[in-house]
C-alpha positions in Angstrom: 0.1 -0.2 -0.1 1.3 3.4 -0.7 0.2 7.1 -0.1 0.4 10.0 -2.2 3.1 12.5 -1.6 0.6 15.6 -1.2 -1.0 13.4 1.7 2.2 12.6 3.5 3.3 16.4 3.3 -0.2 17.5 4.7 -0.2 15.0 7.7 3.9 15.5 8.7 3.4 18.7 10.7 0.7 16.6 12.8 2.9 13.4 12.9 5.8 15.6 14.3 3.7 17.2 17.1 2.5 13.8 18.0 5.8 12.2 18.3 6.5 11.2 21.9 9.4 12.6 23.7 9.9 9.9 26.1 9.8 7.4 23.4 12.1 9.2 21.3 14.5 9.8 24.3 14.7 6.1 24.9 15.5 5.3 21.3 18.3 8.1 21.4 19.9 6.9 24.7 20.1 3.5 23.2 22.6 4.8 20.4 24.0 7.5 22.7 27.7 7.8 22.5 28.4 5.6 19.2 30.6 7.6 16.5 28.2 6.7 13.8 25.0 4.8 13.6 23.0 3.0 10.6 19.2 3.2 10.6 16.9 1.4 8.4 13.8 3.1 8.0 10.8 0.8 6.7 7.9 2.4 4.8 9.8 5.6 4.5 7.5 7.8 2.2 9.4 11.0 1.3 11.5 10.7 4.7 9.6 12.0 7.5 10.6 9.7 10.2 14.4 10.7 9.3 13.5 14.5 9.6 11.7 13.8 13.1 14.6 11.6 14.6 17.9 12.7 13.0 18.1 15.8 15.5 18.1 13.5 18.4 20.5 10.6 17.2 24.1 12.0 17.3 26.4 13.7 14.8 26.8 10.7 12.2 24.0 9.0 10.8 23.8 6.6 7.9 20.2 6.0 6.8 18.8 3.3 4.6 15.4 4.5 3.4 13.1 1.7 2.2 9.7 1.8 0.4 8.3 0.0 -2.5 6.9 3.5 -4.1 9.7 4.7 -6.4 8.1 8.3 -6.7 8.5 8.8 -2.9 11.7 7.1 -2.9 12.9 9.9 -5.7 11.6 12.6 -3.4 13.5 11.3 -0.4 16.7 10.9 -2.3 16.3 14.6 -3.9 16.0 16.2 -0.3 18.6 18.6 1.1 19.8 16.3 4.4 21.7 18.3 6.9 25.4 17.7 7.4 26.6 14.3 8.9 23.6 12.4 7.4 24.1 9.9 4.6 21.1 8.8 2.7 20.5 5.9 0.5 17.3 4.8 -0.9 16.4 1.2 -1.7 13.0 -0.2 -3.2 11.9 -3.0 -1.5 8.4 -4.8 -1.3 8.2 -5.1 2.5 5.3 -7.7 1.9 7.4 -10.3 0.2 11.3 -8.9 1.0 11.5 -8.0 4.6 14.6 -9.8 5.4 16.5 -8.0 2.3 15.4 -4.8 4.2 17.1 -5.9 7.2 20.2 -7.3 5.9 23.5 -5.6 6.6 25.2 -3.3 9.4 21.9 -1.9 11.4 21.9 -0.1 14.8 18.3 1.0 14.8 15.3 0.1 13.0 12.5 2.6 12.4 9.0 2.7 10.9 5.9 5.0 11.1 2.2 4.5 10.1 3.2 0.7 9.1 2.1 -1.6 11.6 -1.6 -1.0 11.6 -1.5 -2.0 7.9 0.2 -5.4 8.0 -1.2 -8.9 9.2 -0.8 -11.0 12.1 1.5 -13.3 10.0 3.7 -10.3 8.7 3.9 -9.0 12.3 5.1 -12.1 13.5 7.7 -12.4 10.8 8.8 -9.0 11.5 9.2 -9.8 15.3 11.2 -12.9 14.7 13.5 -11.3 12.1 14.2 -8.3 14.3 14.7 -10.6 17.4 17.0 -12.9 15.6 19.2 -9.9 14.7 18.8 -8.3 18.1 17.8 -5.2 16.6 16.0 -2.3 18.6 13.0 -0.8 16.9 11.4 2.6 17.2 7.8 2.1 15.8 5.7 5.4 15.5 2.1 6.5 14.8 0.3 3.1 14.9 -3.5 3.8 14.8 -5.3 2.2 17.6 -8.7 3.0 17.2 -9.3 5.8 19.7 -11.3 9.0 18.2 -12.6 11.9 19.8 -14.8 14.4 17.7 -16.0 17.6 19.2 -18.7 18.7 18.8 -20.1 15.4 18.9 -22.8 13.7 16.5 -25.2 10.9 17.1 -23.7 9.0 14.4 -20.0 9.4 15.1 -19.7 6.1 16.9 -21.2 4.1 13.8 -18.9 5.6 11.4 -15.9 5.1 13.6 -16.9 1.3 14.3 -17.0 1.0 10.4 -13.7 2.9 10.0 -12.1 0.5 12.5 -13.7 -2.6 10.4 -12.2 -1.2 7.4 -8.9 -1.0 9.0 -8.6 -4.7 9.2 -9.1 -5.2 5.4 -6.1 -6.3 3.2 -3.5 -3.4 2.8 -1.3 -5.6 0.9 0.1 -7.7 3.5 -3.1 -9.8 4.3 -5.8 -9.1 6.6 -4.7 -6.1 8.5 -4.5 -5.9 12.5 -5.6 -2.4 12.4 -6.6 -0.9 15.8 -4.9 -4.0 17.6 -1.6 -3.7 15.9 0.3 -1.7 18.6 -1.0 -3.8 21.6 -0.1 -7.1 19.5 3.4 -5.8 18.5 4.4 -4.7 22.3 3.1 -8.1 23.4 4.9 -10.1 20.8 8.3 -7.9 21.4 7.9 -8.6 25.4 7.2 -12.2 24.5 10.7 -12.4 22.8 12.6 -10.8 25.9 12.6 -7.3 24.5 12.1 -4.2 26.9 9.4 -1.8 25.5 8.7 1.7 26.1 5.4 2.8 24.6 3.0 5.9 24.9 0.4 7.8 23.2 1.0 9.5 19.9 -2.1 11.0 19.0 -2.9 13.5 16.3 -4.6 16.4 17.5 -6.4 18.8 15.1 -7.4 22.3 16.3 -10.4 24.1 15.0 -8.3 25.8 12.6 -6.8 22.7 11.1 -9.5 22.7 8.5 -7.5 20.8 5.5 -6.5 17.8 7.3 -9.8 17.5 9.1 -11.6 17.4 5.9 -9.4 15.1 4.3 -9.6 12.6 7.4 -13.2 13.1 7.3 -13.6 12.1 3.8 -11.3 9.2 4.0 -13.5 7.8 6.9 -16.7 8.4 4.9 -15.1 6.5 1.7 -14.0 3.7 4.3 -17.5 3.5 5.8 -19.0 3.1 2.2 -16.5 0.6 1.0 -17.9 -1.8 3.6 -21.0 -1.9 1.5 -24.7 -1.3 2.9 -24.1 2.3 3.1 -26.4 3.9 5.8 -27.8 7.0 4.5 -27.0 8.7 7.7 -23.1 8.6 6.7 -23.9 11.3 4.1 -25.7 13.3 6.3 -22.7 12.9 8.9 -20.2 13.9 6.7 -22.2 16.9 5.5 -22.8 18.0 9.1 -19.1 17.3 10.1 -17.7 19.3 7.4 -20.1 22.5 8.3 -18.6 22.2 11.7 -15.3 22.4 10.4 -15.8 25.3 8.1 -17.4 27.1 10.9 -14.1 26.9 12.8 -15.8 24.8 15.7 -14.5 21.4 14.9 -11.6 19.6 17.0 -10.5 16.1 16.6 -8.1 13.6 18.2 -7.0 10.4 16.7 -5.4 7.8 18.8 -1.9 6.5 17.8 0.7 4.6 19.8 4.4 4.7 19.5 6.9 2.4 21.1 10.7 1.6 21.4 11.6 -1.8 21.8 15.0 -3.1 22.5 16.6 -6.7 23.5 17.3 -6.8 27.3 21.0 -6.6 27.8 21.8 -4.3 24.8 22.6 -0.8 25.5 
């Protein structure tokens, strides 16, 4: 599954604000003092994870950005990165070639907005491959199904329920874990002897954040429609919610989880 560059650019400031300082600090502490570090970023998009984490990770960083979207990789490769940061891009279909993405010298694996798209089988494979290499992982922005919309609407719960059902459809990795992904991943890493630090990393949209609110609302309505048997109330719901956005009175919180997992006994 891939996302457009425009959508990634729109969400990046909110992703950045949502990043959990304590979890970032745990990841940074794990590599502190190393003269250089090698990071593999899975499903990198245009490089947002690099932009968010690089200021915390030391003076010399070697980033390998991995994605299956050649257009997004080209944008990432063409970015002007700060001094001390070396970037290579690698096209990989993570649904089939995860192991290839993890090969070579790696001090840290990162990913953002990926785990809620993958299947239980793929996640288990991911944990096994990571643990076999004893690699630390920083996994950010995994949607967990929590949504708060203000002002509320009587049909909010019905729409979010359908959205969360849609999140479990196949996103290119098999039937997706959706909102269960973060809790499942944390439990699996703990089960293979990893220490895990985790916390909330919620999107918070204020009343003036009209563009992204509208994009999210339309996306949710589309997801609800894709399930079939579309209740006519969804059209009314979307119309009313967009009216609230236009009036400058709508706020949204969309729940995400971030975690840092490292093998016990490692730095």
